[in-house]
C-alpha positions in Angstrom: 145.8 70.1 9.1 144.8 68.4 12.3 147.6 66.7 14.2 147.0 63.2 15.3 147.2 62.6 19.0 150.3 60.9 20.4 150.2 59.0 23.8 152.4 60.5 26.4 154.2 57.2 27.0 155.4 57.3 23.3 156.6 60.9 23.5 158.6 60.2 26.7 160.4 57.5 24.8 161.4 59.6 21.9 165.0 60.6 21.3 164.5 63.0 18.4 163.0 66.4 19.0 161.7 69.4 17.1 158.4 67.8 15.9 155.0 69.4 16.4 152.8 67.0 18.4 149.3 66.8 19.9 148.7 65.5 23.4 145.5 65.2 25.3 145.0 64.4 29.0 144.2 65.6 32.5 146.1 68.3 34.4 147.9 66.9 37.4 149.6 70.1 38.6 150.1 73.7 37.6 152.9 75.9 38.8 154.9 78.9 37.4 155.2 82.7 37.6 153.8 85.7 35.8 155.6 84.9 32.5 155.4 81.1 32.2 153.3 78.2 33.5 154.3 74.6 33.8 151.6 72.0 33.5 152.0 68.3 34.4 149.8 66.5 31.9 148.9 62.8 32.2 146.8 60.7 29.8 146.9 57.4 31.7 149.3 55.7 29.3 152.2 55.9 31.9 152.9 56.7 35.5 154.9 59.7 34.2 153.4 63.0 33.2 154.8 65.2 30.5 155.5 68.9 31.2 153.7 71.5 29.1 155.5 74.9 29.0 153.1 77.8 28.5 154.3 81.3 27.5 151.5 83.2 29.2 151.6 86.3 26.9 150.6 84.0 23.9 147.3 82.9 25.4 144.0 84.4 26.4 143.7 85.1 30.2 140.2 83.5 30.4 141.5 80.3 28.8 144.4 80.1 31.2 142.1 80.4 34.2 140.4 77.2 33.1 143.6 75.2 33.2 143.5 73.9 36.7 144.1 70.6 38.4 141.7 68.0 37.1 140.9 69.9 33.9 141.0 68.0 30.6 142.9 69.7 27.8 144.4 69.2 24.3 147.7 70.7 23.5 149.5 71.2 20.2 153.1 72.2 20.6 156.8 71.6 19.9 158.4 68.6 21.4 161.8 69.6 22.8 164.4 68.1 25.0 163.7 69.0 28.6 166.1 71.2 30.5 164.8 70.0 33.9 165.7 67.0 35.9 163.7 63.8 35.9 162.3 64.1 32.4 163.6 63.7 28.9 161.0 65.7 26.9 158.6 68.6 27.3 156.2 70.4 25.0 156.3 74.1 24.3 152.5 74.9 23.9 151.3 76.6 20.7 147.6 75.8 20.9 145.4 74.8 23.8 141.8 73.6 24.0 140.0 72.9 27.2 137.7 69.9 26.9 136.4 70.0 30.4 137.0 72.3 33.4 137.4 71.2 37.0 136.3 73.7 39.6 139.1 74.1 42.2 136.5 74.7 44.9 134.8 71.3 44.4 137.3 69.0 42.6 138.1 66.3 45.2 141.7 65.6 44.0 143.1 69.1 44.5 145.7 68.0 47.0 148.3 65.3 47.1 148.5 62.6 49.8 144.8 61.6 50.0 144.3 58.4 52.1 143.3 55.2 50.4 140.2 55.2 52.6 139.2 58.6 51.2 139.8 57.5 47.6 137.5 54.5 48.0 134.8 57.0 48.7 135.3 58.6 45.3 136.0 55.4 43.3 134.7 57.1 40.2 137.7 59.5 40.3 140.5 57.5 41.9 141.8 56.0 38.6 143.1 59.5 37.9 145.6 59.3 40.7 149.1 58.0 40.2 148.5 55.1 42.6 145.4 53.8 40.9 146.6 54.5 37.4 149.6 52.2 38.2 147.4 49.5 39.8 144.9 49.3 37.0 147.6 49.3 34.3 149.2 46.4 36.2 145.8 44.7 36.4 145.4 45.0 32.6 148.9 43.5 31.9 148.3 40.6 34.3 145.0 39.8 32.6 146.7 39.8 29.2 149.5 37.6 30.6 147.1 35.0 31.9 145.4 34.6 28.5 148.8 34.7 26.8 150.2 31.9 29.0 147.3 29.5 28.6 147.1 30.1 24.9 150.8 29.3 24.5 150.3 26.2 26.5 147.5 25.0 24.3 144.6 25.6 26.7 141.1 26.7 25.5 139.3 29.7 27.1 136.1 28.1 28.4 133.1 30.3 29.4 131.3 28.8 32.3 127.9 30.1 33.5 127.5 33.0 35.9 123.9 31.9 36.8 124.0 28.4 38.3 121.9 25.9 40.3 124.9 24.3 42.0 127.2 25.4 44.8 130.7 24.3 43.8 132.2 24.9 47.2 129.3 23.6 49.3 129.5 26.8 51.4 126.0 28.1 50.8 127.0 31.8 50.8 125.6 32.7 47.4 123.6 35.5 45.9 120.1 34.4 44.8 118.9 35.1 41.2 115.1 35.3 41.0 112.3 37.0 39.1 109.7 36.2 41.8 108.2 38.9 44.0 109.3 37.7 47.4 106.4 39.6 49.0 103.9 37.4 47.3 105.9 34.4 46.0 104.1 31.3 45.0 104.2 28.5 47.6 104.2 24.7 47.4 101.9 22.5 49.4 104.4 22.4 52.3 104.6 26.2 52.2 108.0 26.6 50.7 108.7 29.0 47.8 107.7 27.3 44.5 110.8 28.0 42.3 109.3 25.9 39.5 107.4 29.1 38.6 110.5 31.2 38.6 112.3 32.3 35.4 114.6 29.2 35.3 112.2 26.9 36.8 114.4 26.2 39.8 116.4 27.9 42.6 119.4 29.7 41.0 122.3 31.8 42.3 125.3 33.7 41.1 128.3 31.4 40.7 131.0 31.0 43.3 133.2 29.1 40.9 133.3 27.9 37.4 135.3 24.8 38.3 132.6 22.1 38.1 131.6 23.2 34.6 135.2 23.7 33.7 135.9 20.0 34.5 133.3 19.1 31.8 135.2 21.2 29.3 138.5 19.5 30.2 136.9 16.1 29.7 136.3 17.1 26.0 139.0 19.6 25.1 141.9 18.3 27.2 142.9 21.6 28.9 140.7 24.6 29.5 140.8 27.7 31.7 138.1 30.0 32.9 138.6 33.7 33.7 135.5 35.4 34.9 133.5 37.1 37.7 132.5 35.1 40.7 130.3 36.0 43.7 130.3 35.2 47.5 127.6 36.5 49.8 129.7 36.4 52.9 129.2 39.3 55.3 132.9 39.8 55.6 134.2 43.4 55.9 137.9 42.6 55.9 140.9 43.7 53.7 140.9 40.2 52.1 137.3 39.8 51.0 135.1 41.0 48.1 131.5 40.0 47.3 132.4 40.2 43.5 135.8 39.1 42.2 137.4 37.4 39.3 138.7 33.9 39.2 141.2 32.0 37.0 140.5 28.2 37.0 142.5 25.8 34.7 141.3 22.2 34.5 143.4 19.6 32.7 142.5 16.1 31.7 145.1 13.3 32.5 147.0 15.6 35.0 147.7 14.3 38.5 148.6 16.3 41.6 152.3 16.6 40.6 151.3 17.9 37.1 149.0 20.3 38.9 151.8 21.7 41.1 154.2 22.0 38.1 151.5 24.0 36.2 150.8 26.3 39.2 154.5 27.1 39.7 155.2 27.7 36.0 152.0 29.8 35.6 152.7 32.1 38.6 156.3 32.7 37.6 155.3 33.5 34.0 152.7 36.1 35.0 155.0 37.7 37.6 157.8 37.9 35.1 155.5 39.4 32.6 154.5 42.1 35.0 158.1 42.8 36.0 158.9 43.3 32.3 155.9 45.3 31.1 155.0 47.3 34.3 158.4 48.2 35.5 157.7 51.9 36.1 154.4 51.3 37.9 155.9 48.6 40.1 158.9 50.8 41.0 156.5 53.6 41.9 154.4 51.3 44.2 157.6 50.0 45.7 158.8 53.5 46.5 155.4 54.9 47.7 153.7 52.0 49.5 155.9 48.9 50.0 159.6 49.1 49.8 159.9 45.3 50.0 157.7 44.7 47.0 160.5 44.2 44.4 162.4 41.9 46.7 159.3 39.8 47.3 158.6 39.5 43.6 162.2 38.4 42.9 161.9 36.1 45.9 159.2 34.1 44.1 161.0 34.2 40.7 164.4 33.2 42.1 163.3 30.2 44.2 161.9 26.8 43.4 158.7 26.1 45.3 159.2 23.7 48.2 156.7 20.8 48.2 155.6 19.0 51.3 152.5 17.4 52.8 150.1 19.1 55.2 151.1 16.6 57.8 154.8 17.5 57.5 153.8 21.2 57.6 151.9 20.8 60.8 154.8 18.9 62.4 157.1 21.8 61.5 154.7 24.4 63.0 154.2 22.3 66.2 158.0 22.1 66.7 158.7 25.7 65.8 158.3 27.1 69.3 156.5 30.0 67.9 153.3 31.2 69.6 150.5 31.6 67.0 147.2 33.4 67.5 145.4 30.3 66.2 146.3 26.8 67.5 148.1 24.3 65.3 147.1 20.6 65.3 146.5 17.9 62.7 143.1 18.6 61.2 143.2 22.4 61.7 142.5 24.6 58.8 145.8 26.5 58.6 145.7 30.3 58.9 147.7 32.9 57.1 150.1 33.2 60.1 150.9 29.5 59.8 151.3 29.6 56.0 153.5 32.7 56.2 155.8 31.1 58.9 156.5 28.2 56.6 157.3 30.5 53.7 159.0 33.5 55.3 160.8 31.9 58.3 161.2 28.2 57.9 161.8 27.5 54.2 162.5 31.0 53.0 160.9 30.3 49.7 157.4 29.7 48.3 155.7 26.5 49.5 153.1 24.1 48.1 151.3 22.0 50.7 149.5 18.8 49.7 147.4 16.0 51.0 145.1 17.8 53.4 142.6 16.2 55.8 139.5 15.5 53.8 137.3 17.0 56.5 138.6 20.5 55.8 138.6 20.3 52.0 135.9 20.2 49.3 133.9 17.1 48.3 135.4 16.9 44.8 139.1 16.3 45.8 140.5 12.8 45.1 140.7 10.7 48.2 144.0 9.1 49.2 144.2 5.4 50.1 144.6 6.3 53.8 141.0 7.3 53.9 141.9 10.4 55.8 143.5 12.8 53.3 142.8 14.1 49.8 145.1 15.2 47.0 144.5 18.9 47.6 147.2 21.5 47.2 147.7 25.2 48.3 150.4 27.4 47.0 151.7 29.7 49.7 153.4 33.1 49.1 155.1 35.6 51.4 152.9 38.3 53.0 149.6 36.9 51.9 149.7 33.1 52.5 147.6 31.1 50.2 147.5 32.4 46.6 146.3 29.2 44.8 144.1 26.4 45.9 143.6 23.3 43.9 143.5 19.5 43.7 143.5 16.3 41.7 139.8 15.7 41.2 138.0 12.5 42.4 137.4 10.5 39.2 135.9 7.4 40.8 132.1 7.4 40.6 131.4 5.5 43.8 133.9 7.5 45.9 132.5 10.8 44.7 128.9 9.7 45.3 129.6 8.5 48.8 131.4 11.7 49.7 128.5 13.8 48.5 126.2 11.6 50.6 128.5 11.9 53.7 128.2 15.7 53.4 124.4 15.7 52.9 124.8 17.7 49.7 122.0 18.1 47.1 122.1 15.3 44.6 119.4 17.2 42.6 121.8 20.0 41.6 124.9 17.8 41.1 123.6 14.8 39.2 125.2 16.0 35.9 128.6 16.4 37.7 128.4 12.9 39.1 127.3 11.4 35.8 130.5 12.4 34.1 132.3 9.8 36.2 130.1 7.1 34.5 131.0 8.1 30.9 134.7 8.0 30.0 136.0 9.2 33.4 139.7 10.1 33.5 142.2 11.5 36.0 142.2 15.3 35.9 143.3 18.2 38.1 143.0 21.9 38.4 143.2 24.9 40.6 141.7 28.3 41.3 143.5 31.7 41.6 141.6 34.7 42.8 142.7 37.4 40.3 142.5 40.2 42.9 144.7 38.2 45.3 147.3 38.0 42.5 147.0 41.8 41.8 147.3 42.4 45.5 150.6 40.5 45.7 152.1 42.1 42.6 151.2 45.7 43.6 152.0 45.4 47.3 148.7 46.9 48.3 147.3 46.0 51.7 143.5 46.0 51.0 141.8 44.0 48.2 139.4 46.9 47.7 142.2 48.8 46.2 143.0 46.4 43.3 139.6 46.3 41.6 138.1 49.4 40.0 134.7 49.3 41.8 134.8 47.0 44.9 131.6 45.2 45.9 131.5 44.7 49.7 128.7 44.6 52.3 126.7 47.8 52.2 128.8 49.1 49.2 127.6 49.0 45.6 127.3 52.7 44.9 129.6 53.1 41.9 
């Protein structure tokens, strides 16, 4: 009778032995002598491998030659208590089947200690390493925690379009979507491309944010959140930028800036706690191998209440700090990571939420304060990475929103529907955006955002 496969994570948690089990996975290492071989087998369900003990005289020599690092095998055997250190259980092999061999001469992951740069070049194989297995398991649990949190809070998961005619950020760095042949595109009378003949009948792009459409959902459902891919066509080859990434964007009717800050703090603490509980082994591995301050930093966020202050107060603290920054600090400056980290790590020694930014450095949709100079924006600042969340109370006043769009010379043609919502049952509302990869970066302690998404999209890189 065929034995049903058991995941390795379940076998390593067993306390009773003597059962015949079936495991399937990939060979991490093989060692031994002329009588016995010890195989470390991993199936992706845990950072830990299970040891397979093979009595060499019981198996065909040709079969044994195929059990090399990287090979995929199935093993039936007796689960016994391990005699070695660092493991609770091992399997004494009775039957072995090789699903797929891995030629030692060409398999790229033969050796340990490959650099992260090298592993990016073989992104199709890097999930098999301990490091990326840990990262992608953490990524999964964080995604689940996000849905779990908002569902428990009564939010609705709202699907906003990936193809859009609007630029939510006003930045202009967007990927165009077209079916036109640009070598012979139809032209208007003034010799511009005639997008009325394109698939959607107008100029369209891949979205940079689902926020504007998310606001429409909040105006009907009360509280919504988006969680989907977004795209930025910035030619930025830095450890902090991706051309394709995932965003979480809650929008809540009747919330003001204070409600928004409360939601952001509660949300972040929930998902970090969830990861600490459900990804304990993976986080401890990354803490040991890559960033020995990781666990301290995660607990730092969980154990402290976020300090809240205005941008103006933050700038005053920075100006009086006596610290020399690479970028100058003055009222009206867009604060850099070094400024944000100083406030978090050195001055307050706890996470920080800055509010009431100068309107000139923030987006058009943020609610304007009575002083005419600032808006009710907010940024949540964390150790090591600086800003992790950006959000605001949204401008609900029709005239103020319209005037701000005119001030910035933005296209009314692509935003008429957004402005119109302020004429029909407008209401106070607020929301924020969290780059998912930025969150994964913080919780894994990795230093490059390319290492927390399975197949990074960056300038000149879309191979896998």
